[in-house]
C-alpha positions in Angstrom: -49.3 6.7 12.0 -47.8 3.3 12.7 -50.4 0.6 12.9 -49.2 -0.5 16.3 -49.9 2.9 17.8 -53.7 2.5 17.4 -55.4 0.5 20.1 -58.4 -1.7 19.3 -60.7 0.9 20.9 -59.5 3.5 18.4 -57.3 5.5 20.8 -53.6 6.2 20.6 -51.4 3.9 22.7 -49.3 6.8 24.1 -51.7 9.6 24.9 -55.0 7.7 25.1 -56.8 10.3 22.9 -59.3 9.0 20.2 -57.8 8.8 16.7 -59.8 10.8 14.2 -59.3 11.3 10.5 -59.4 14.8 8.8 -59.6 15.8 5.2 -56.6 18.0 4.6 -55.2 19.7 1.4 -52.1 17.6 0.4 -49.2 17.9 -2.0 -48.9 14.7 -4.1 -46.5 13.3 -6.6 -48.2 11.8 -9.7 -46.4 8.5 -9.4 -49.4 6.9 -11.2 -48.3 8.5 -14.4 -45.3 6.2 -14.2 -47.2 3.0 -13.4 -46.7 1.3 -16.8 -42.9 2.1 -16.8 -42.5 1.1 -13.2 -44.1 -2.3 -14.1 -42.4 -3.0 -17.5 -38.9 -1.9 -16.4 -38.9 -4.6 -13.7 -38.0 -7.0 -16.6 -34.3 -7.4 -16.8 -33.5 -6.4 -13.2 -31.5 -9.0 -11.2 -33.7 -8.8 -8.1 -35.2 -11.6 -6.0 -38.4 -12.9 -7.6 -40.3 -12.3 -4.3 -39.4 -8.6 -4.4 -40.3 -8.3 -8.1 -43.7 -10.0 -7.3 -44.4 -7.6 -4.5 -43.7 -4.6 -6.7 -45.9 -6.0 -9.5 -48.7 -6.6 -7.0 -48.4 -3.1 -5.4 -48.6 -1.5 -8.8 -51.4 -3.9 -9.5 -52.1 -3.5 -13.2 -55.6 -4.7 -14.1 -57.2 -4.8 -17.5 -61.0 -4.5 -17.3 -63.9 -2.3 -18.2 -65.7 0.8 -16.8 -69.4 0.2 -17.1 -71.9 3.1 -16.8 -75.1 2.4 -14.9 -77.8 5.0 -15.2 -79.6 5.7 -11.9 -83.4 5.3 -12.2 -85.6 8.4 -12.3 -82.7 10.9 -12.0 -80.0 12.2 -14.3 -77.1 10.4 -12.6 -74.7 7.7 -13.7 -72.6 5.4 -11.5 -69.5 4.0 -13.2 -68.1 0.6 -11.9 -64.8 -0.8 -12.8 -64.5 -4.6 -13.1 -62.1 -7.2 -14.5 -64.9 -9.8 -14.6 -68.2 -8.3 -15.9 -70.6 -11.2 -15.1 -73.6 -8.9 -15.5 -76.1 -11.7 -15.5 -75.0 -12.4 -11.9 -75.0 -8.8 -10.9 -77.8 -8.1 -8.3 -76.7 -4.8 -6.6 -74.2 -1.9 -6.7 -72.1 -0.8 -3.7 -70.4 2.6 -3.5 -67.9 4.0 -1.0 -69.0 6.5 1.7 -66.7 9.1 0.0 -68.2 8.6 -3.5 -69.3 11.8 -5.3 -72.8 10.2 -5.6 -73.1 10.1 -1.8 -71.7 13.6 -1.4 -74.5 14.8 -3.7 -77.1 13.0 -1.5 -75.7 14.7 1.6 -75.7 18.1 -0.1 -79.4 17.6 -1.1 -78.5 17.6 -4.8 -79.9 14.0 -5.0 -83.2 13.6 -3.1 -83.8 10.5 -0.9 -86.3 9.8 1.8 -85.6 11.7 5.0 -85.1 8.6 7.2 -82.6 7.2 4.7 -80.8 10.5 4.6 -80.3 10.3 8.3 -79.0 6.7 8.1 -76.6 7.7 5.3 -75.3 10.6 7.3 -74.7 8.4 10.4 -73.0 5.7 8.3 -70.7 8.1 6.5 -69.7 9.6 9.9 -68.9 6.1 11.4 -66.9 5.1 8.2 -64.8 8.3 8.4 -63.6 7.2 11.9 -62.2 3.8 10.6 -58.8 3.1 9.1 -58.5 1.5 5.7 -57.1 -1.6 7.5 -60.3 -1.9 9.5 -62.5 -1.3 6.5 -60.8 -3.9 4.4 -60.6 -6.6 7.1 -62.1 -9.7 5.4 -63.2 -11.2 8.7 -65.3 -8.1 9.7 -69.0 -8.4 9.4 -70.2 -6.5 6.3 -72.2 -3.3 6.9 -74.1 -0.9 4.7 -77.1 1.3 4.1 -79.6 1.2 1.2 -79.9 4.6 -0.5 -83.4 3.9 -1.7 -82.2 4.3 -5.3 -81.8 1.8 -8.1 -79.5 1.6 -11.2 -80.3 -0.1 -14.5 -78.2 -3.1 -15.5 -78.5 -2.8 -19.3 -76.8 -6.1 -20.1 -79.2 -8.2 -18.0 -82.0 -5.7 -18.4 -83.0 -5.4 -14.8 -82.7 -2.8 -12.0 -80.4 -3.3 -9.0 -80.4 -1.5 -5.6 -77.6 1.0 -4.8 -76.0 0.5 -1.4 -73.3 2.4 0.5 -70.7 0.3 2.2 -67.3 1.0 3.8 -65.5 -2.0 2.3 -65.4 -0.1 -0.9 -62.7 2.6 -1.0 -63.1 5.8 -3.0 -59.5 5.8 -4.2 -59.6 2.2 -5.5 -61.0 1.8 -9.0 -64.0 4.1 -9.4 -65.1 3.8 -5.8 -68.1 1.8 -7.0 -68.4 -2.0 -7.4 -71.0 -4.1 -9.1 -72.1 -6.9 -6.7 -71.9 -10.4 -8.1 -72.5 -12.5 -5.1 -72.5 -15.9 -6.9 -68.8 -15.6 -7.7 -67.2 -13.2 -5.2 -67.2 -14.1 -1.5 -67.2 -10.5 -0.2 -70.2 -9.8 -2.4 -71.8 -13.0 -1.2 -71.4 -12.0 2.5 -73.0 -8.6 1.7 -75.9 -10.2 -0.2 -76.6 -12.7 2.6 -76.5 -9.8 5.2 -79.1 -7.7 3.2 -81.1 -10.6 1.7 -80.1 -9.8 -1.9 -80.4 -12.3 -4.7 -77.5 -14.6 -5.4 -77.3 -15.7 -9.0 -74.8 -18.3 -10.2 -73.7 -17.8 -13.8 -70.5 -19.8 -14.0 -70.3 -23.6 -13.6 -67.1 -25.4 -12.7 -65.6 -28.1 -14.8 -67.2 -30.8 -12.7 -70.7 -29.4 -13.5 -71.5 -28.5 -10.0 -73.9 -25.6 -9.7 -74.3 -25.6 -6.0 -74.6 -22.2 -4.3 -71.5 -20.4 -3.2 -72.4 -20.7 0.4 -72.1 -24.5 0.2 -68.7 -24.7 -1.4 -67.3 -21.2 -0.8 -65.8 -21.4 -4.3 -65.0 -18.2 -6.1 -64.5 -18.5 -9.8 -62.4 -15.7 -11.1 -61.0 -14.7 -14.4 -58.5 -17.3 -15.7 -60.0 -20.3 -13.8 -61.9 -23.0 -15.7 -65.6 -22.7 -16.0 -68.6 -22.4 -18.4 -71.1 -19.6 -18.6 -74.7 -20.5 -17.6 -77.9 -18.5 -16.9 -76.5 -15.8 -19.2 -78.6 -15.9 -22.4 -76.2 -15.3 -25.4 -73.2 -16.3 -23.3 -74.4 -19.7 -22.2 -71.9 -22.5 -22.9 -68.9 -20.2 -23.5 -65.7 -20.6 -21.5 -65.6 -18.2 -18.7 -62.8 -16.0 -20.1 -64.4 -16.0 -23.6 -67.7 -15.0 -21.9 -66.0 -12.0 -20.3 -64.5 -10.8 -23.5 -67.8 -11.2 -25.4 -69.5 -9.2 -22.6 -67.0 -6.4 -22.8 -67.3 -6.3 -26.6 -71.1 -6.1 -26.3 -70.9 -3.3 -23.7 -68.5 -1.3 -25.9 -70.6 -1.8 -29.0 -73.7 -0.5 -27.2 -71.8 2.5 -25.8 -72.4 1.5 -22.1 -68.8 1.4 -21.2 -65.1 1.3 -22.2 -62.2 -1.1 -21.7 -59.5 0.5 -19.5 -56.3 -0.4 -17.6 -56.5 0.2 -13.9 -53.8 0.2 -11.2 -53.8 -0.5 -7.5 -51.0 2.1 -7.3 -52.1 5.5 -5.8 -50.4 8.9 -6.1 -47.8 9.6 -3.5 -49.0 11.9 -0.7 -46.0 14.2 -0.1 -47.2 16.3 2.8 -46.5 15.8 6.5 -47.9 18.1 9.3 -44.7 18.1 11.4 -41.5 20.0 11.9 -38.9 17.4 11.0 -38.6 17.1 7.2 -37.5 19.1 4.2 -39.7 22.2 3.8 -41.9 22.1 0.7 -40.5 25.0 -1.4 -43.9 26.5 -2.4 -45.4 29.9 -1.6 -49.1 30.9 -1.8 -50.1 34.3 -3.0 -53.8 35.4 -3.2 -53.2 37.0 -6.6 -50.8 34.5 -8.2 -51.9 31.3 -6.3 -49.2 28.7 -5.7 -45.7 29.6 -6.8 -42.4 27.7 -6.4 -39.6 29.3 -4.4 -37.0 30.9 -6.6 -34.2 28.6 -7.5 -31.5 31.0 -6.1 -33.2 30.6 -2.6 -32.7 26.8 -2.6 -32.1 24.8 -0.5 -34.9 26.0 1.7 -34.0 25.2 5.3 -36.0 24.7 8.5 -36.0 27.6 10.9 -34.8 26.9 14.4 -37.7 26.7 16.9 -38.0 25.7 20.5 -41.2 23.7 20.3 -41.8 20.8 17.9 -45.1 19.7 19.4 -48.2 19.3 17.1 -50.5 22.2 16.9 -54.2 22.2 18.0 -55.2 23.0 14.5 -53.5 19.9 13.0 -51.1 22.1 11.0 -47.3 21.7 11.1 -45.5 23.5 14.0 -44.0 25.6 11.2 -47.3 27.4 10.9 -46.7 29.2 14.2 -43.3 30.6 13.1 -44.7 33.8 11.6 -41.4 35.4 10.6 -40.7 32.3 8.5 -44.2 31.8 7.1 -44.8 35.4 6.0 -42.8 36.2 2.9 -43.1 37.8 -0.6 -44.5 36.2 -3.7 -41.6 35.3 -6.1 -43.9 36.2 -9.0 -45.4 39.6 -8.2 -43.5 40.6 -5.0 -46.8 40.9 -3.0 -47.6 39.5 0.4 -47.5 35.7 0.5 -47.2 32.7 2.9 -44.9 29.7 2.7 -46.2 26.2 2.7 -45.8 24.9 6.3 -46.1 21.1 5.6 -42.9 19.2 5.3 -41.8 16.4 3.1 -42.0 12.7 4.2 -38.9 10.8 5.3 -39.0 9.1 1.9 -38.2 12.4 0.2 -34.4 12.3 0.8 -34.0 8.6 1.5 -35.1 7.6 -2.0 -32.4 9.5 -3.9 -29.4 9.7 -1.5 -27.5 7.1 -3.5 -27.3 9.7 -6.4 -25.7 12.3 -4.1 -23.2 9.6 -2.9 -21.6 9.7 -6.4 -20.6 13.4 -5.9 -21.0 14.3 -2.2 -18.6 17.3 -2.2 -20.1 19.1 -5.2 -21.3 22.5 -3.9 -22.5 23.8 -7.3 -25.0 21.1 -8.1 -26.3 17.7 -6.8 -24.0 15.8 -9.1 -21.9 16.1 -12.1 -22.4 14.2 -15.4 -18.9 12.7 -15.0 -19.6 11.4 -11.5 -22.9 9.8 -12.7 -21.2 8.0 -15.5 -18.5 6.7 -13.2 -20.6 5.5 -10.3 -24.3 5.1 -11.4 -26.5 3.2 -11.7 -25.8 1.1 -8.6 -24.4 -2.3 -9.5 -25.6 -4.1 -6.4 -27.9 -2.8 -3.7 -28.2 -4.4 -0.3 -31.3 -3.8 1.7 -33.9 -5.4 3.9 -37.0 -7.0 2.4 -39.2 -4.7 4.4 -38.2 -2.0 1.9 -39.5 -4.1 -1.0 -42.3 -1.8 -2.0 -42.2 1.8 -0.8 -38.5 2.7 -0.6 -37.5 0.7 -3.7 -40.6 1.9 -5.7 -40.1 5.5 -4.8 -36.3 5.3 -5.6 -37.2 3.9 -9.1 -39.8 6.7 -9.5 -37.2 9.4 -8.6 -34.8 8.1 -11.2 -37.4 7.9 -13.9 -38.6 11.5 -13.2 -35.0 12.8 -13.2 -34.4 10.9 -16.4 -37.3 12.6 -18.0 -35.9 15.9 -16.9 -32.6 14.9 -18.6 -30.7 15.0 -15.3 -29.8 11.3 -15.5 -29.1 9.1 -18.4 -30.3 5.8 -16.9 -33.8 4.7 -16.0 -33.3 2.2 -13.2 -31.3 2.9 -9.9 -30.3 -0.6 -8.8 -29.3 -3.3 -11.3 -28.9 -6.1 -8.8 -30.6 -6.4 -5.4 -29.8 -8.6 -2.5 -31.9 -8.7 0.6 -30.6 -8.6 4.2 -32.2 -10.9 6.7 -33.4 -9.4 9.9 -31.6 -10.4 13.1 -34.2 -11.0 15.8 -33.7 -10.8 19.6 -32.7 -13.9 21.5 -36.3 -14.4 22.4 -37.1 -14.8 18.7 -39.0 -11.5 18.6 -38.2 -8.4 16.7 -35.8 -6.2 18.7 -37.7 -3.4 20.5 -36.9 -1.0 23.2 -40.3 -1.5 24.7 -39.7 -5.2 25.1 -36.2 -4.7 26.5 -34.7 -7.3 24.1 -32.4 -5.0 22.1 -28.8 -6.2 21.5 -26.5 -3.1 21.6 -23.6 -3.6 19.2 -21.4 -1.2 21.3 -21.8 -3.5 24.2 -20.8 -6.6 22.1 -17.9 -4.8 20.6 -16.6 -3.7 24.0 -16.6 -7.3 25.2 -15.7 -9.3 22.1 -14.3 -6.8 19.6 -15.7 -5.4 16.4 -14.2 -8.3 14.2 -15.8 -11.0 16.3 -19.2 -9.2 15.9 -18.8 -8.8 12.2 -17.8 -12.4 11.6 -20.6 -13.7 13.7 -23.2 -11.6 11.9 -21.9 -12.8 8.5 -21.5 -16.4 9.7 -24.8 -16.9 11.6 -26.9 -17.6 8.5 -27.2 -17.0 4.8 -27.3 -13.2 4.0 -31.1 -13.1 3.4 -32.2 -15.3 6.2 -34.1 -14.1 9.3 -32.4 -15.5 12.5 -32.4 -14.8 16.2 -29.3 -13.5 17.9 -27.3 -16.0 20.1 -24.6 -14.8 22.5 -23.6 -18.4 22.9 -23.0 -18.8 19.2 -21.0 -15.6 19.2 -18.4 -17.3 21.3 -17.4 -19.5 18.3 -16.6 -16.4 16.1 -14.7 -14.9 19.0 -12.6 -18.1 19.4 -11.9 -18.0 15.6 -10.6 -14.5 15.8 -8.3 -15.4 18.7 -7.0 -18.5 16.9 -6.1 -16.4 13.9 -4.3 -13.9 16.1 -2.4 -16.7 17.9 -1.2 -18.5 14.7 0.3 -15.3 13.4 1.9 -14.5 16.8 3.9 -17.7 17.3 7.4 -17.4 18.6 9.5 -15.2 16.2 6.5 -15.4 13.7 8.2 -18.4 12.2 6.7 -21.6 13.7 3.6 -21.5 11.4 4.7 -19.0 8.8 7.7 -20.7 7.1 9.5 -20.0 3.9 10.7 -23.5 3.1 9.4 -27.0 3.2 5.8 -26.0 2.9 3.0 -28.5 3.2 1.8 -28.9 -0.4 -1.5 -30.3 0.7 -2.0 -27.2 2.9 -1.1 -24.9 0.0 -3.7 -26.7 -2.2 -6.3 -26.3 0.5 -5.4 -22.6 0.8 -5.8 -22.0 -3.0 -9.2 -23.8 -2.9 -10.2 -21.6 0.0 -9.1 -18.4 -1.8 -11.1 -19.4 -4.9 -14.2 -20.3 -2.8 -14.1 -17.1 -0.8 -13.6 -15.0 -4.0 -16.7 -16.6 -5.7 -18.8 -16.6 -2.5 -18.2 -12.8 -2.0 -19.5 -12.2 -5.5 -22.7 -14.1 -4.6 -23.0 -12.5 -1.1 -22.4 -15.9 0.5 -20.5 -14.6 3.5 -21.4 -17.4 5.8 -19.9 -20.1 3.5 -16.8 -17.9 3.0 -16.2 -17.8 6.7 -16.9 -21.5 7.0 -14.3 -22.2 4.4 -11.7 -20.1 6.2 -12.5 -21.8 9.5 -12.0 -25.1 7.9 -8.7 -24.0 6.4 -7.5 -22.7 9.8 -8.1 -26.2 11.3 -5.8 -27.7 8.7 -3.2 -25.0 9.2 -3.1 -25.5 12.9 -2.5 -29.3 12.5 0.1 -28.9 9.7 3.7 -29.8 10.9 5.4 -27.4 8.4 2.8 -24.6 8.0 2.9 -21.9 5.4 5.4 -19.6 3.9 5.3 -15.9 4.6 3.7 -15.1 1.2 1.0 -17.8 1.6 0.3 -16.6 5.1 -0.2 -13.1 3.7 -2.6 -14.5 1.1 -4.8 -16.0 3.7 -4.7 -12.8 5.7 -5.9 -10.8 2.6 -9.0 -12.9 2.0 -9.9 -12.6 5.7 -9.4 -8.8 5.6 -12.9 -7.8 4.4 -14.4 -9.9 7.2 -12.1 -8.9 10.1 -10.6 -5.6 9.0 -9.0 -4.5 12.4 -7.4 -7.8 13.2 -5.9 -8.3 9.8 -4.6 -4.7 9.6 -2.9 -5.1 12.9 -1.2 -8.4 11.8 -0.3 -6.9 8.5 1.7 -4.1 10.1 3.1 -5.8 13.2 3.9 -9.3 11.9 4.7 -8.6 8.2 5.9 -4.9 8.8 4.0 -3.7 5.8 3.6 0.1 5.6 0.6 0.3 3.2 -2.8 -0.8 4.5 -3.8 -4.4 3.8 -7.1 -3.1 2.4 -5.1 -1.4 -0.4 -3.2 -4.6 -1.3 -4.0 -6.7 -4.4 -6.4 -9.6 -4.0 -4.6 -12.9 -4.1 -4.5 -14.9 -7.3 -4.2 -18.7 -7.4 -2.3 -20.2 -10.2 0.2 -23.1 -10.7 0.3 -26.8 -10.4 -1.4 -26.8 -7.0 -4.6 -25.3 -8.5 -7.1 -28.0 -8.8 -7.5 -29.4 -12.4 -11.3 -28.7 -12.7 -12.8 -25.3 -12.0 -16.4 -24.5 -11.4 -17.4 -21.3 -13.2 -20.8 -19.6 -12.6 -22.7 -18.7 -15.8 -25.0 -15.6 -15.6 -27.4 -14.2 -18.1 -28.1 -10.5 -17.5 -26.4 -10.8 -14.1 -28.6 -13.7 -13.0 -27.1 -17.1 -12.2 -28.4 -19.7 -14.7 -26.0 -22.6 -14.4 -22.4 -23.6 -13.5 -19.9 -25.3 -15.8 -16.7 -27.3 -15.2 -13.6 -26.1 -17.0 -10.1 -27.7 -17.0 -7.5 -25.4 -15.6 -5.6 -25.6 -18.9 -8.5 -24.1 -20.7 -9.6 -21.5 -18.2 -8.1 -18.6 -20.1 -9.5 -19.7 -23.5 -12.8 -17.7 -23.6 -14.0 -19.4 -26.9 -13.5 -22.8 -25.3 -15.4 -21.7 -22.2 -18.3 -20.3 -24.4 -18.5 -23.6 -26.2 -18.9 -25.4 -22.9 -21.6 -22.9 -21.9 -23.6 -23.6 -25.1 -23.9 -27.2 -24.1 -26.0 -26.2 -21.1 -29.7 -26.4 -21.8 -30.3 -24.2 -18.8 -28.4 -21.4 -20.5 -29.2 -22.0 -24.2 -32.9 -21.3 -23.7 -32.1 -17.7 -22.7 -29.7 -17.0 -25.5 -31.1 -18.8 -28.6 -32.1 -16.3 -31.3 -30.8 -13.3 -29.3 -27.9 -10.9 -29.7 -25.6 -10.6 -26.7 -22.2 -9.6 -25.5 -20.0 -11.7 -23.2 -18.1 -10.6 -20.2 -15.7 -13.2 -19.0 -13.5 -13.0 -15.9 -11.1 -16.0 -16.4 -11.6 -18.7 -13.9 -14.2 -16.7 -12.0 -17.4 -15.9 -13.9 -18.9 -15.6 -17.3 -21.9 -13.2 -18.0 -24.0 -13.0 -21.1 -25.6 -9.5 -21.5 -28.6 -9.7 -23.9 -28.8 -6.5 -26.1 
């Protein structure tokens, strides 16, 4: 459910009913099995650093230790995962309401005082009604219930109380956390609320040992500090103290170093009609069985009502003719799974089908994959930074393991698209009535004016509000282009003799700039260059020849496809589409003497070099110039690589 659909009082904004959570059986994809590969394979991708950081944080690799704490007087152990085992500052343990230890208390398998049992029951019930966002809200007052039980801290050799609290989640770590309130602010707030001891065991570089409530300083792994009040650890650097503590715990058999991830398995079930049916069948005798391959694809049945059921099941559960089937294994009576897949199911591998869309025998052929995939450049919004892109990467890796693909990453280069806001600077929304309908804009100004404005309004990855006033400038540009090609007899500005050499030089520079800018998705500067050139053309007394006028039209074609196609046919009487014509080349004495050539390493821009036009086709000479760049040399020294050079345009070093 979208976060904006839940009101502060816990009711749904549309129907007013109270939002409740239910435990349901779910199908999941074990994406956590790919966590290491999803993380390590980010290296080498030409993606924006911000997106790479978001993926790394979402996967959330943590190296730490699981520590086993025996519960006093009963045969139970609570395991806590931590990246910073400051056990001499540990004064309590907190477990999630869903923890197996709490379930045993509720079932009566672990005995507690009757009044505490009632408190725990009530607390678990209240926690189950809260969303994860509510439970993790840092500003919310910490709550909890004491179980009446204690665990033994073997490192510090003292006992600590065990509490239940909803800011600990069962599916994060082990669902249990050792409380060290002297060096974690969340633990500190909890300790203050329940009058628990606060022990400071790390001193900052300035020697300050004031309590955390005074300075609100949290010393975490990697920050400077010395161990204090920690017996055999005193005087050690903080990081050294942590390593020695983990060594000690492992030597004593109290715990084990592990790698943990924030990433959780992908829940693949939805209790709704719309979505791909999950091709699984349940038989009492054979249990779950996959639908026979010859029955795929499994399609949704046509039904009249898509409304949710009162049971919380998918509407498909009420289509008995579809649900009731035969077991593909034994042929006995069986039922289909009625949950459907999430919208991510198809949207995360569609680009693979694009390579071979008319293949009716299989999803794609080997030949099509080799020709089209992996995707060279992927354009998408930053809002898809984590889920869509992560799931797409997971799909590809799983299909690679099944030997259905021969590559491990779907998108080699990624460019983000900035969001266009409404004129009131808010996100466009039907409920706010601030949506700009492109059909309305096209009807009044034409599709080309709309396209040019959207590309010209800001850099490709920049968020910017829509402006109908600014759109007028793009509309005027389109009109001026049309008019200059429509002059009397198509000759006044499109001449074959006595061309303006300065104008031709500016045209060639414009062609070169637009060519390079398109490669870097700099559409706004491409259009700016063409607008600037048009200004010169309109003022030129002699204008351009027919061939040079066609060159300008060609570089404008990707930006204004309809206008340029019309001029191409009507003014120049060309029969083949302009979009099938060859991209213009700029050579000759009017080409400027010094060219700026981008230098990439593994597809990522690292520097630019200046090359004399006379040397532009000499790859060895260009490579020599590149090796003088310290910005590039540091990436290439001591490494094997191959060079891809497009003369006069770009040079790319691919590290083996």
